[in-house]
PDB file of the backbone (N, CA, C, O) and the ligand in Angstrom, with CONECT records:
HET     ZN  A 101       1
ATOM      1  N   MET A   1     207.604 185.787 124.496  1.00  0.00           N
ATOM      2  CA  MET A   1     207.410 184.517 123.841  1.00  0.00           C
ATOM      3  C   MET A   1     207.214 183.439 124.897  1.00  0.00           C
ATOM      4  O   MET A   1     207.461 183.652 126.083  1.00  0.00           O
ATOM      5  N   ILE A   2     206.770 182.292 124.443  1.00  0.00           N
ATOM      6  CA  ILE A   2     206.602 181.168 125.350  1.00  0.00           C
ATOM      7  C   ILE A   2     207.686 180.150 125.035  1.00  0.00           C
ATOM      8  O   ILE A   2     207.874 179.772 123.879  1.00  0.00           O
ATOM      9  N   GLY A   3     208.392 179.713 126.054  1.00  0.00           N
ATOM     10  CA  GLY A   3     209.428 178.711 125.899  1.00  0.00           C
ATOM     11  C   GLY A   3     209.057 177.469 126.698  1.00  0.00           C
ATOM     12  O   GLY A   3     208.205 177.518 127.586  1.00  0.00           O
ATOM     13  N   ILE A   4     209.692 176.378 126.378  1.00  0.00           N
ATOM     14  CA  ILE A   4     209.468 175.121 127.085  1.00  0.00           C
ATOM     15  C   ILE A   4     210.775 174.726 127.765  1.00  0.00           C
ATOM     16  O   ILE A   4     211.839 174.747 127.146  1.00  0.00           O
ATOM     17  N   ARG A   5     210.686 174.371 129.032  1.00  0.00           N
ATOM     18  CA  ARG A   5     211.881 173.982 129.785  1.00  0.00           C
ATOM     19  C   ARG A   5     211.627 172.612 130.399  1.00  0.00           C
ATOM     20  O   ARG A   5     210.569 172.356 130.974  1.00  0.00           O
ATOM     21  N   PHE A   6     212.628 171.729 130.263  1.00  0.00           N
ATOM     22  CA  PHE A   6     212.516 170.400 130.864  1.00  0.00           C
ATOM     23  C   PHE A   6     213.104 170.463 132.268  1.00  0.00           C
ATOM     24  O   PHE A   6     214.289 170.743 132.453  1.00  0.00           O
ATOM     25  N   GLU A   7     212.252 170.196 133.249  1.00  0.00           N
ATOM     26  CA  GLU A   7     212.736 170.214 134.629  1.00  0.00           C
ATOM     27  C   GLU A   7     211.908 169.251 135.466  1.00  0.00           C
ATOM     28  O   GLU A   7     210.709 169.081 135.245  1.00  0.00           O
ATOM     29  N   GLU A   8     212.560 168.637 136.413  1.00  0.00           N
ATOM     30  CA  GLU A   8     211.917 167.681 137.314  1.00  0.00           C
ATOM     31  C   GLU A   8     211.119 166.642 136.542  1.00  0.00           C
ATOM     32  O   GLU A   8     210.024 166.260 136.956  1.00  0.00           O
ATOM     33  N   GLY A   9     211.671 166.183 135.412  1.00  0.00           N
ATOM     34  CA  GLY A   9     211.079 165.086 134.660  1.00  0.00           C
ATOM     35  C   GLY A   9     209.932 165.442 133.748  1.00  0.00           C
ATOM     36  O   GLY A   9     209.287 164.544 133.206  1.00  0.00           O
ATOM     37  N   GLU A  10     209.648 166.729 133.553  1.00  0.00           N
ATOM     38  CA  GLU A  10     208.554 167.077 132.651  1.00  0.00           C
ATOM     39  C   GLU A  10     208.845 168.398 131.922  1.00  0.00           C
ATOM     40  O   GLU A  10     209.647 169.220 132.365  1.00  0.00           O
ATOM     41  N   TYR A  11     208.157 168.563 130.787  1.00  0.00           N
ATOM     42  CA  TYR A  11     208.291 169.786 130.006  1.00  0.00           C
ATOM     43  C   TYR A  11     207.295 170.810 130.543  1.00  0.00           C
ATOM     44  O   TYR A  11     206.105 170.522 130.667  1.00  0.00           O
ATOM     45  N   ARG A  12     207.786 171.997 130.856  1.00  0.00           N
ATOM     46  CA  ARG A  12     206.933 173.037 131.421  1.00  0.00           C
ATOM     47  C   ARG A  12     207.046 174.319 130.600  1.00  0.00           C
ATOM     48  O   ARG A  12     208.148 174.742 130.249  1.00  0.00           O
ATOM     49  N   PRO A  13     205.899 174.939 130.296  1.00  0.00           N
ATOM     50  CA  PRO A  13     205.942 176.192 129.540  1.00  0.00           C
ATOM     51  C   PRO A  13     206.299 177.367 130.457  1.00  0.00           C
ATOM     52  O   PRO A  13     205.898 177.418 131.620  1.00  0.00           O
ATOM     53  N   TYR A  14     207.050 178.289 129.907  1.00  0.00           N
ATOM     54  CA  TYR A  14     207.419 179.514 130.630  1.00  0.00           C
ATOM     55  C   TYR A  14     207.325 180.692 129.673  1.00  0.00           C
ATOM     56  O   TYR A  14     207.565 180.560 128.473  1.00  0.00           O
ATOM     57  N   PHE A  15     206.973 181.839 130.223  1.00  0.00           N
ATOM     58  CA  PHE A  15     207.121 183.057 129.446  1.00  0.00           C
ATOM     59  C   PHE A  15     208.588 183.443 129.461  1.00  0.00           C
ATOM     60  O   PHE A  15     209.274 183.324 130.477  1.00  0.00           O
ATOM     61  N   MET A  16     209.044 183.902 128.325  1.00  0.00           N
ATOM     62  CA  MET A  16     210.427 184.392 128.210  1.00  0.00           C
ATOM     63  C   MET A  16     210.376 185.837 127.721  1.00  0.00           C
ATOM     64  O   MET A  16     209.520 186.203 126.917  1.00  0.00           O
ATOM     65  N   CYS A  17     211.286 186.634 128.210  1.00  0.00           N
ATOM     66  CA  CYS A  17     211.347 188.050 127.855  1.00  0.00           C
ATOM     67  C   CYS A  17     211.776 188.194 126.391  1.00  0.00           C
ATOM     68  O   CYS A  17     212.816 187.677 125.982  1.00  0.00           O
ATOM     69  N   ASP A  18     210.952 188.909 125.610  1.00  0.00           N
ATOM     70  CA  ASP A  18     211.292 189.134 124.201  1.00  0.00           C
ATOM     71  C   ASP A  18     212.466 190.093 124.054  1.00  0.00           C
ATOM     72  O   ASP A  18     213.067 190.172 122.983  1.00  0.00           O
ATOM     73  N   LYS A  19     212.800 190.819 125.110  1.00  0.00           N
ATOM     74  CA  LYS A  19     213.914 191.778 125.027  1.00  0.00           C
ATOM     75  C   LYS A  19     215.255 191.113 125.341  1.00  0.00           C
ATOM     76  O   LYS A  19     216.204 191.236 124.566  1.00  0.00           O
ATOM     77  N   CYS A  20     215.338 190.405 126.480  1.00  0.00           N
ATOM     78  CA  CYS A  20     216.640 189.849 126.890  1.00  0.00           C
ATOM     79  C   CYS A  20     216.711 188.322 126.769  1.00  0.00           C
ATOM     80  O   CYS A  20     217.797 187.749 126.860  1.00  0.00           O
ATOM     81  N   GLY A  21     215.581 187.666 126.569  1.00  0.00           N
ATOM     82  CA  GLY A  21     215.576 186.215 126.412  1.00  0.00           C
ATOM     83  C   GLY A  21     215.513 185.438 127.719  1.00  0.00           C
ATOM     84  O   GLY A  21     215.475 184.208 127.705  1.00  0.00           O
ATOM     85  N   GLY A  22     215.502 186.147 128.857  1.00  0.00           N
ATOM     86  CA  GLY A  22     215.451 185.473 130.149  1.00  0.00           C
ATOM     87  C   GLY A  22     214.047 184.994 130.499  1.00  0.00           C
ATOM     88  O   GLY A  22     213.053 185.479 129.959  1.00  0.00           O
ATOM     89  N   TYR A  23     213.991 184.037 131.411  1.00  0.00           N
ATOM     90  CA  TYR A  23     212.691 183.536 131.857  1.00  0.00           C
ATOM     91  C   TYR A  23     211.984 184.571 132.737  1.00  0.00           C
ATOM     92  O   TYR A  23     212.617 185.310 133.490  1.00  0.00           O
ATOM     93  N   ILE A  24     210.649 184.601 132.618  1.00  0.00           N
ATOM     94  CA  ILE A  24     209.828 185.417 133.507  1.00  0.00           C
ATOM     95  C   ILE A  24     209.498 184.530 134.705  1.00  0.00           C
ATOM     96  O   ILE A  24     208.964 183.433 134.541  1.00  0.00           O
ATOM     97  N   THR A  25     209.810 184.995 135.885  1.00  0.00           N
ATOM     98  CA  THR A  25     209.590 184.213 137.102  1.00  0.00           C
ATOM     99  C   THR A  25     208.915 185.090 138.154  1.00  0.00           C
ATOM    100  O   THR A  25     208.733 186.292 137.959  1.00  0.00           O
ATOM    101  N   LYS A  26     208.549 184.464 139.269  1.00  0.00           N
ATOM    102  CA  LYS A  26     207.965 185.260 140.350  1.00  0.00           C
ATOM    103  C   LYS A  26     208.968 186.291 140.864  1.00  0.00           C
ATOM    104  O   LYS A  26     208.595 187.396 141.259  1.00  0.00           O
ATOM    105  N   GLN A  27     210.250 185.909 140.852  1.00  0.00           N
ATOM    106  CA  GLN A  27     211.283 186.827 141.324  1.00  0.00           C
ATOM    107  C   GLN A  27     211.585 187.917 140.287  1.00  0.00           C
ATOM    108  O   GLN A  27     212.002 189.022 140.637  1.00  0.00           O
ATOM    109  N   GLU A  28     211.367 187.589 139.010  1.00  0.00           N
ATOM    110  CA  GLU A  28     211.590 188.553 137.927  1.00  0.00           C
ATOM    111  C   GLU A  28     210.313 188.603 137.090  1.00  0.00           C
ATOM    112  O   GLU A  28     210.268 188.041 135.996  1.00  0.00           O
ATOM    113  N   PRO A  29     209.269 189.276 137.601  1.00  0.00           N
ATOM    114  CA  PRO A  29     207.960 189.272 136.945  1.00  0.00           C
ATOM    115  C   PRO A  29     207.961 190.030 135.618  1.00  0.00           C
ATOM    116  O   PRO A  29     208.887 190.773 135.290  1.00  0.00           O
ATOM    117  N   GLY A  30     206.890 189.810 134.880  1.00  0.00           N
ATOM    118  CA  GLY A  30     206.834 190.375 133.538  1.00  0.00           C
ATOM    119  C   GLY A  30     205.599 191.193 133.256  1.00  0.00           C
ATOM    120  O   GLY A  30     204.654 191.230 134.044  1.00  0.00           O
ATOM    121  N   VAL A  31     205.630 191.843 132.122  1.00  0.00           N
ATOM    122  CA  VAL A  31     204.506 192.610 131.602  1.00  0.00           C
ATOM    123  C   VAL A  31     204.315 192.230 130.145  1.00  0.00           C
ATOM    124  O   VAL A  31     205.204 191.653 129.519  1.00  0.00           O
ATOM    125  N   MET A  32     203.138 192.562 129.610  1.00  0.00           N
ATOM    126  CA  MET A  32     202.952 192.535 128.167  1.00  0.00           C
ATOM    127  C   MET A  32     202.884 193.992 127.735  1.00  0.00           C
ATOM    128  O   MET A  32     202.185 194.789 128.359  1.00  0.00           O
ATOM    129  N   CYS A  33     203.593 194.345 126.688  1.00  0.00           N
ATOM    130  CA  CYS A  33     203.582 195.734 126.226  1.00  0.00           C
ATOM    131  C   CYS A  33     203.437 195.765 124.707  1.00  0.00           C
ATOM    132  O   CYS A  33     203.755 194.800 124.011  1.00  0.00           O
ATOM    133  N   TRP A  34     202.949 196.897 124.219  1.00  0.00           N
ATOM    134  CA  TRP A  34     202.685 197.022 122.789  1.00  0.00           C
ATOM    135  C   TRP A  34     202.670 198.502 122.407  1.00  0.00           C
ATOM    136  O   TRP A  34     202.408 199.361 123.249  1.00  0.00           O
ATOM    137  N   PRO A  35     202.945 198.792 121.160  1.00  0.00           N
ATOM    138  CA  PRO A  35     202.884 200.179 120.691  1.00  0.00           C
ATOM    139  C   PRO A  35     201.466 200.529 120.260  1.00  0.00           C
ATOM    140  O   PRO A  35     200.803 199.757 119.567  1.00  0.00           O
ATOM    141  N   MET A  36     201.005 201.726 120.691  1.00  0.00           N
ATOM    142  CA  MET A  36     199.685 202.210 120.269  1.00  0.00           C
ATOM    143  C   MET A  36     199.911 203.363 119.305  1.00  0.00           C
ATOM    144  O   MET A  36     200.570 204.349 119.635  1.00  0.00           O
ATOM    145  N   ASP A  37     199.362 203.225 118.126  1.00  0.00           N
ATOM    146  CA  ASP A  37     199.512 204.245 117.100  1.00  0.00           C
ATOM    147  C   ASP A  37     198.431 205.307 117.288  1.00  0.00           C
ATOM    148  O   ASP A  37     197.247 205.018 117.111  1.00  0.00           O
ATOM    149  N   LEU A  38     198.825 206.539 117.647  1.00  0.00           N
ATOM    150  CA  LEU A  38     197.850 207.606 117.885  1.00  0.00           C
ATOM    151  C   LEU A  38     197.088 207.983 116.625  1.00  0.00           C
ATOM    152  O   LEU A  38     195.972 208.495 116.706  1.00  0.00           O
ATOM    153  N   ASP A  39     197.680 207.736 115.465  1.00  0.00           N
ATOM    154  CA  ASP A  39     197.021 208.093 114.213  1.00  0.00           C
ATOM    155  C   ASP A  39     196.022 207.034 113.774  1.00  0.00           C
ATOM    156  O   ASP A  39     195.329 207.205 112.772  1.00  0.00           O
ATOM    157  N   ASP A  40     195.949 205.945 114.520  1.00  0.00           N
ATOM    158  CA  ASP A  40     195.061 204.850 114.141  1.00  0.00           C
ATOM    159  C   ASP A  40     193.650 205.124 114.656  1.00  0.00           C
ATOM    160  O   ASP A  40     193.176 204.461 115.580  1.00  0.00           O
ATOM    161  N   THR A  41     192.985 206.109 114.048  1.00  0.00           N
ATOM    162  CA  THR A  41     191.640 206.478 114.479  1.00  0.00           C
ATOM    163  C   THR A  41     190.579 205.936 113.537  1.00  0.00           C
ATOM    164  O   THR A  41     189.396 206.241 113.683  1.00  0.00           O
ATOM    165  N   ASP A  42     190.996 205.144 112.587  1.00  0.00           N
ATOM    166  CA  ASP A  42     190.057 204.580 111.628  1.00  0.00           C
ATOM    167  C   ASP A  42     189.275 203.443 112.281  1.00  0.00           C
ATOM    168  O   ASP A  42     189.770 202.323 112.408  1.00  0.00           O
ATOM    169  N   LYS A  43     188.057 203.750 112.688  1.00  0.00           N
ATOM    170  CA  LYS A  43     187.234 202.749 113.390  1.00  0.00           C
ATOM    171  C   LYS A  43     186.653 201.701 112.444  1.00  0.00           C
ATOM    172  O   LYS A  43     185.960 200.782 112.881  1.00  0.00           O
ATOM    173  N   SER A  44     186.934 201.838 111.158  1.00  0.00           N
ATOM    174  CA  SER A  44     186.447 200.823 110.217  1.00  0.00           C
ATOM    175  C   SER A  44     187.346 199.592 110.255  1.00  0.00           C
ATOM    176  O   SER A  44     187.095 198.620 109.543  1.00  0.00           O
ATOM    177  N   LYS A  45     188.400 199.627 111.086  1.00  0.00           N
ATOM    178  CA  LYS A  45     189.318 198.481 111.184  1.00  0.00           C
ATOM    179  C   LYS A  45     189.251 197.892 112.596  1.00  0.00           C
ATOM    180  O   LYS A  45     190.235 197.949 113.333  1.00  0.00           O
ATOM    181  N   PRO A  46     188.099 197.325 112.981  1.00  0.00           N
ATOM    182  CA  PRO A  46     187.971 196.835 114.356  1.00  0.00           C
ATOM    183  C   PRO A  46     188.867 195.643 114.665  1.00  0.00           C
ATOM    184  O   PRO A  46     189.130 195.356 115.833  1.00  0.00           O
ATOM    185  N   ASN A  47     189.325 194.967 113.666  1.00  0.00           N
ATOM    186  CA  ASN A  47     190.146 193.782 113.898  1.00  0.00           C
ATOM    187  C   ASN A  47     191.617 194.049 113.593  1.00  0.00           C
ATOM    188  O   ASN A  47     192.336 193.167 113.123  1.00  0.00           O
ATOM    189  N   ALA A  48     192.048 195.265 113.865  1.00  0.00           N
ATOM    190  CA  ALA A  48     193.444 195.611 113.602  1.00  0.00           C
ATOM    191  C   ALA A  48     194.375 194.652 114.341  1.00  0.00           C
ATOM    192  O   ALA A  48     194.098 194.242 115.468  1.00  0.00           O
ATOM    193  N   VAL A  49     195.456 194.310 113.703  1.00  0.00           N
ATOM    194  CA  VAL A  49     196.413 193.372 114.268  1.00  0.00           C
ATOM    195  C   VAL A  49     197.674 194.126 114.678  1.00  0.00           C
ATOM    196  O   VAL A  49     198.196 194.940 113.916  1.00  0.00           O
ATOM    197  N   GLY A  50     198.146 193.856 115.861  1.00  0.00           N
ATOM    198  CA  GLY A  50     199.377 194.468 116.332  1.00  0.00           C
ATOM    199  C   GLY A  50     200.210 193.431 117.055  1.00  0.00           C
ATOM    200  O   GLY A  50     199.749 192.318 117.310  1.00  0.00           O
ATOM    201  N   MET A  51     201.412 193.792 117.377  1.00  0.00           N
ATOM    202  CA  MET A  51     202.323 192.882 118.052  1.00  0.00           C
ATOM    203  C   MET A  51     202.416 193.239 119.529  1.00  0.00           C
ATOM    204  O   MET A  51     202.613 194.402 119.883  1.00  0.00           O
ATOM    205  N   GLY A  52     202.274 192.247 120.377  1.00  0.00           N
ATOM    206  CA  GLY A  52     202.488 192.427 121.804  1.00  0.00           C
ATOM    207  C   GLY A  52     203.789 191.736 122.186  1.00  0.00           C
ATOM    208  O   GLY A  52     204.150 190.707 121.615  1.00  0.00           O
ATOM    209  N   TYR A  53     204.484 192.309 123.153  1.00  0.00           N
ATOM    210  CA  TYR A  53     205.766 191.762 123.581  1.00  0.00           C
ATOM    211  C   TYR A  53     205.716 191.420 125.061  1.00  0.00           C
ATOM    212  O   TYR A  53     205.097 192.138 125.847  1.00  0.00           O
ATOM    213  N   VAL A  54     206.354 190.348 125.436  1.00  0.00           N
ATOM    214  CA  VAL A  54     206.511 189.974 126.837  1.00  0.00           C
ATOM    215  C   VAL A  54     207.879 190.496 127.278  1.00  0.00           C
ATOM    216  O   VAL A  54     208.885 190.291 126.598  1.00  0.00           O
ATOM    217  N   ALA A  55     207.897 191.175 128.431  1.00  0.00           N
ATOM    218  CA  ALA A  55     209.165 191.737 128.912  1.00  0.00           C
ATOM    219  C   ALA A  55     209.210 191.708 130.437  1.00  0.00           C
ATOM    220  O   ALA A  55     208.181 191.741 131.113  1.00  0.00           O
ATOM    221  N   HIS A  56     210.424 191.646 130.950  1.00  0.00           N
ATOM    222  CA  HIS A  56     210.588 191.801 132.396  1.00  0.00           C
ATOM    223  C   HIS A  56     210.134 193.201 132.795  1.00  0.00           C
ATOM    224  O   HIS A  56     210.308 194.164 132.048  1.00  0.00           O
ATOM    225  N   LYS A  57     209.551 193.292 133.983  1.00  0.00           N
ATOM    226  CA  LYS A  57     209.279 194.615 134.547  1.00  0.00           C
ATOM    227  C   LYS A  57     210.621 195.295 134.769  1.00  0.00           C
ATOM    228  O   LYS A  57     211.623 194.630 135.028  1.00  0.00           O
ATOM    229  N   GLY A  58     210.641 196.591 134.670  1.00  0.00           N
ATOM    230  CA  GLY A  58     211.893 197.303 134.918  1.00  0.00           C
ATOM    231  C   GLY A  58     212.631 197.625 133.634  1.00  0.00           C
ATOM    232  O   GLY A  58     212.054 198.189 132.704  1.00  0.00           O
ATOM    233  N   GLU A  59     213.887 197.274 133.582  1.00  0.00           N
ATOM    234  CA  GLU A  59     214.752 197.714 132.487  1.00  0.00           C
ATOM    235  C   GLU A  59     214.260 197.264 131.115  1.00  0.00           C
ATOM    236  O   GLU A  59     214.254 198.058 130.175  1.00  0.00           O
ATOM    237  N   CYS A  60     213.847 196.005 130.986  1.00  0.00           N
ATOM    238  CA  CYS A  60     213.405 195.506 129.675  1.00  0.00           C
ATOM    239  C   CYS A  60     212.129 196.211 129.219  1.00  0.00           C
ATOM    240  O   CYS A  60     211.996 196.562 128.047  1.00  0.00           O
ATOM    241  N   HIS A  61     211.184 196.419 130.154  1.00  0.00           N
ATOM    242  CA  HIS A  61     209.951 197.123 129.835  1.00  0.00           C
ATOM    243  C   HIS A  61     210.257 198.562 129.423  1.00  0.00           C
ATOM    244  O   HIS A  61     209.729 199.056 128.426  1.00  0.00           O
ATOM    245  N   ARG A  62     211.118 199.232 130.201  1.00  0.00           N
ATOM    246  CA  ARG A  62     211.483 200.625 129.873  1.00  0.00           C
ATOM    247  C   ARG A  62     212.137 200.711 128.496  1.00  0.00           C
ATOM    248  O   ARG A  62     211.908 201.668 127.756  1.00  0.00           O
ATOM    249  N   SER A  63     212.936 199.727 128.159  1.00  0.00           N
ATOM    250  CA  SER A  63     213.600 199.718 126.857  1.00  0.00           C
ATOM    251  C   SER A  63     212.571 199.664 125.723  1.00  0.00           C
ATOM    252  O   SER A  63     212.706 200.364 124.719  1.00  0.00           O
ATOM    253  N   TYR A  64     211.540 198.823 125.895  1.00  0.00           N
ATOM    254  CA  TYR A  64     210.477 198.775 124.872  1.00  0.00           C
ATOM    255  C   TYR A  64     209.741 200.106 124.805  1.00  0.00           C
ATOM    256  O   TYR A  64     209.427 200.588 123.716  1.00  0.00           O
ATOM    257  N   GLU A  65     209.460 200.709 125.969  1.00  0.00           N
ATOM    258  CA  GLU A  65     208.733 201.991 125.955  1.00  0.00           C
ATOM    259  C   GLU A  65     209.523 203.052 125.195  1.00  0.00           C
ATOM    260  O   GLU A  65     208.949 203.816 124.419  1.00  0.00           O
ATOM    261  N   LEU A  66     210.827 203.103 125.412  1.00  0.00           N
ATOM    262  CA  LEU A  66     211.664 204.062 124.683  1.00  0.00           C
ATOM    263  C   LEU A  66     211.635 203.772 123.183  1.00  0.00           C
ATOM    264  O   LEU A  66     211.576 204.688 122.363  1.00  0.00           O
ATOM    265  N   GLU A  67     211.676 202.484 122.839  1.00  0.00           N
ATOM    266  CA  GLU A  67     211.639 202.084 121.433  1.00  0.00           C
ATOM    267  C   GLU A  67     210.325 202.520 120.776  1.00  0.00           C
ATOM    268  O   GLU A  67     210.323 203.060 119.670  1.00  0.00           O
ATOM    269  N   PHE A  68     209.196 202.275 121.481  1.00  0.00           N
ATOM    270  CA  PHE A  68     207.885 202.642 120.918  1.00  0.00           C
ATOM    271  C   PHE A  68     207.798 204.164 120.732  1.00  0.00           C
ATOM    272  O   PHE A  68     207.341 204.646 119.695  1.00  0.00           O
ATOM    273  N   ARG A  69     208.245 204.913 121.754  1.00  0.00           N
ATOM    274  CA  ARG A  69     208.185 206.383 121.668  1.00  0.00           C
ATOM    275  C   ARG A  69     209.067 206.909 120.531  1.00  0.00           C
ATOM    276  O   ARG A  69     208.702 207.862 119.843  1.00  0.00           O
ATOM    277  N   SER A  70     210.226 206.281 120.342  1.00  0.00           N
ATOM    278  CA  SER A  70     211.121 206.748 119.276  1.00  0.00           C
ATOM    279  C   SER A  70     210.501 206.527 117.900  1.00  0.00           C
ATOM    280  O   SER A  70     210.887 207.178 116.929  1.00  0.00           O
ATOM    281  N   GLU A  71     209.532 205.604 117.817  1.00  0.00           N
ATOM    282  CA  GLU A  71     208.838 205.343 116.555  1.00  0.00           C
ATOM    283  C   GLU A  71     207.546 206.137 116.454  1.00  0.00           C
ATOM    284  O   GLU A  71     206.771 205.953 115.515  1.00  0.00           O
ATOM    285  N   GLY A  72     207.305 207.047 117.449  1.00  0.00           N
ATOM    286  CA  GLY A  72     206.121 207.902 117.412  1.00  0.00           C
ATOM    287  C   GLY A  72     204.876 207.269 117.990  1.00  0.00           C
ATOM    288  O   GLY A  72     203.782 207.814 117.840  1.00  0.00           O
ATOM    289  N   ASP A  73     205.013 206.143 118.641  1.00  0.00           N
ATOM    290  CA  ASP A  73     203.861 205.457 119.232  1.00  0.00           C
ATOM    291  C   ASP A  73     203.802 205.696 120.740  1.00  0.00           C
ATOM    292  O   ASP A  73     204.796 206.062 121.367  1.00  0.00           O
ATOM    293  N   VAL A  74     202.618 205.482 121.304  1.00  0.00           N
ATOM    294  CA  VAL A  74     202.435 205.570 122.749  1.00  0.00           C
ATOM    295  C   VAL A  74     202.515 204.150 123.302  1.00  0.00           C
ATOM    296  O   VAL A  74     201.857 203.250 122.781  1.00  0.00           O
ATOM    297  N   PRO A  75     203.312 203.938 124.352  1.00  0.00           N
ATOM    298  CA  PRO A  75     203.418 202.581 124.905  1.00  0.00           C
ATOM    299  C   PRO A  75     202.162 202.170 125.669  1.00  0.00           C
ATOM    300  O   PRO A  75     201.649 202.925 126.494  1.00  0.00           O
ATOM    301  N   GLY A  76     201.683 200.981 125.387  1.00  0.00           N
ATOM    302  CA  GLY A  76     200.619 200.372 126.170  1.00  0.00           C
ATOM    303  C   GLY A  76     201.216 199.197 126.927  1.00  0.00           C
ATOM    304  O   GLY A  76     202.179 198.589 126.460  1.00  0.00           O
ATOM    305  N   TRP A  77     200.666 198.871 128.076  1.00  0.00           N
ATOM    306  CA  TRP A  77     201.200 197.725 128.802  1.00  0.00           C
ATOM    307  C   TRP A  77     200.154 197.178 129.764  1.00  0.00           C
ATOM    308  O   TRP A  77     199.173 197.848 130.086  1.00  0.00           O
ATOM    309  N   SER A  78     200.378 195.961 130.212  1.00  0.00           N
ATOM    310  CA  SER A  78     199.506 195.287 131.156  1.00  0.00           C
ATOM    311  C   SER A  78     200.361 194.332 131.978  1.00  0.00           C
ATOM    312  O   SER A  78     201.359 193.797 131.494  1.00  0.00           O
ATOM    313  N   GLU A  79     199.955 194.128 133.227  1.00  0.00           N
ATOM    314  CA  GLU A  79     200.608 193.079 134.017  1.00  0.00           C
ATOM    315  C   GLU A  79     200.454 191.773 133.238  1.00  0.00           C
ATOM    316  O   GLU A  79     199.413 191.541 132.624  1.00  0.00           O
ATOM    317  N   LEU A  80     201.459 190.935 133.256  1.00  0.00           N
ATOM    318  CA  LEU A  80     201.403 189.681 132.504  1.00  0.00           C
ATOM    319  C   LEU A  80     200.247 188.803 132.985  1.00  0.00           C
ATOM    320  O   LEU A  80     199.618 188.113 132.182  1.00  0.00           O
ATOM    321  N   SER A  81     199.966 188.825 134.288  1.00  0.00           N
ATOM    322  CA  SER A  81     198.858 188.018 134.826  1.00  0.00           C
ATOM    323  C   SER A  81     197.517 188.483 134.251  1.00  0.00           C
ATOM    324  O   SER A  81     196.648 187.658 133.969  1.00  0.00           O
ATOM    325  N   GLU A  82     197.342 189.801 134.075  1.00  0.00           N
ATOM    326  CA  GLU A  82     196.100 190.313 133.479  1.00  0.00           C
ATOM    327  C   GLU A  82     196.028 189.946 132.002  1.00  0.00           C
ATOM    328  O   GLU A  82     194.968 189.570 131.503  1.00  0.00           O
ATOM    329  N   ALA A  83     197.144 190.054 131.311  1.00  0.00           N
ATOM    330  CA  ALA A  83     197.174 189.739 129.880  1.00  0.00           C
ATOM    331  C   ALA A  83     196.813 188.276 129.640  1.00  0.00           C
ATOM    332  O   ALA A  83     196.096 187.958 128.691  1.00  0.00           O
ATOM    333  N   THR A  84     197.311 187.382 130.503  1.00  0.00           N
ATOM    334  CA  THR A  84     197.006 185.967 130.298  1.00  0.00           C
ATOM    335  C   THR A  84     195.535 185.676 130.581  1.00  0.00           C
ATOM    336  O   THR A  84     194.952 184.784 129.965  1.00  0.00           O
ATOM    337  N   GLU A  85     194.927 186.421 131.510  1.00  0.00           N
ATOM    338  CA  GLU A  85     193.486 186.265 131.751  1.00  0.00           C
ATOM    339  C   GLU A  85     192.705 186.663 130.499  1.00  0.00           C
ATOM    340  O   GLU A  85     191.764 185.975 130.106  1.00  0.00           O
ATOM    341  N   HIS A  86     193.098 187.774 129.875  1.00  0.00           N
ATOM    342  CA  HIS A  86     192.431 188.204 128.641  1.00  0.00           C
ATOM    343  C   HIS A  86     192.620 187.176 127.537  1.00  0.00           C
ATOM    344  O   HIS A  86     191.696 186.909 126.769  1.00  0.00           O
ATOM    345  N   LEU A  87     193.820 186.594 127.452  1.00  0.00           N
ATOM    346  CA  LEU A  87     194.065 185.571 126.436  1.00  0.00           C
ATOM    347  C   LEU A  87     193.140 184.377 126.626  1.00  0.00           C
ATOM    348  O   LEU A  87     192.594 183.837 125.664  1.00  0.00           O
ATOM    349  N   LYS A  88     192.974 183.975 127.884  1.00  0.00           N
ATOM    350  CA  LYS A  88     192.081 182.831 128.150  1.00  0.00           C
ATOM    351  C   LYS A  88     190.662 183.153 127.745  1.00  0.00           C
ATOM    352  O   LYS A  88     189.992 182.331 127.119  1.00  0.00           O
ATOM    353  N   LEU A  89     190.194 184.344 128.094  1.00  0.00           N
ATOM    354  CA  LEU A  89     188.824 184.730 127.756  1.00  0.00           C
ATOM    355  C   LEU A  89     188.646 184.852 126.252  1.00  0.00           C
ATOM    356  O   LEU A  89     187.640 184.401 125.704  1.00  0.00           O
ATOM    357  N   ASN A  90     189.614 185.459 125.585  1.00  0.00           N
ATOM    358  CA  ASN A  90     189.488 185.689 124.136  1.00  0.00           C
ATOM    359  C   ASN A  90     189.626 184.412 123.330  1.00  0.00           C
ATOM    360  O   ASN A  90     189.090 184.320 122.226  1.00  0.00           O
ATOM    361  N   SER A  91     190.335 183.426 123.858  1.00  0.00           N
ATOM    362  CA  SER A  91     190.519 182.191 123.096  1.00  0.00           C
ATOM    363  C   SER A  91     189.390 181.202 123.322  1.00  0.00           C
ATOM    364  O   SER A  91     189.319 180.177 122.643  1.00  0.00           O
ATOM    365  N   SER A  92     188.501 181.500 124.275  1.00  0.00           N
ATOM    366  CA  SER A  92     187.406 180.563 124.553  1.00  0.00           C
ATOM    367  C   SER A  92     186.145 180.936 123.795  1.00  0.00           C
ATOM    368  O   SER A  92     185.165 180.193 123.847  1.00  0.00           O
ATOM    369  N   SER A  93     186.134 182.073 123.087  1.00  0.00           N
ATOM    370  CA  SER A  93     184.927 182.474 122.368  1.00  0.00           C
ATOM    371  C   SER A  93     184.987 182.070 120.921  1.00  0.00           C
ATOM    372  O   SER A  93     184.049 182.332 120.168  1.00  0.00           O
TER     373      SER A  93
HETATM  374 ZN    ZN A 101     214.201 190.882 130.064  1.00  0.00          ZN2+
END
């Protein structure tokens, strides 16, 4: 998720870990992860909607991967920096 923090006299947006609620920082970098449904082979649904989660690399990310696998899904993930680049490109069209 995206949170807003007031610091040094201004409001600044930050990514926050959807698993533990902590801020994503350079010292504690993050990923975006999501469950991929292997049975979702119906190509007639090109605009399928799914949920992506922001998580710290390491324990929080692994926790989501275990959760996705326990639900029968394959974990997908991307570096948070790559995910934000895709968001910028996709929101400008
Ligand atoms: Zn976390």
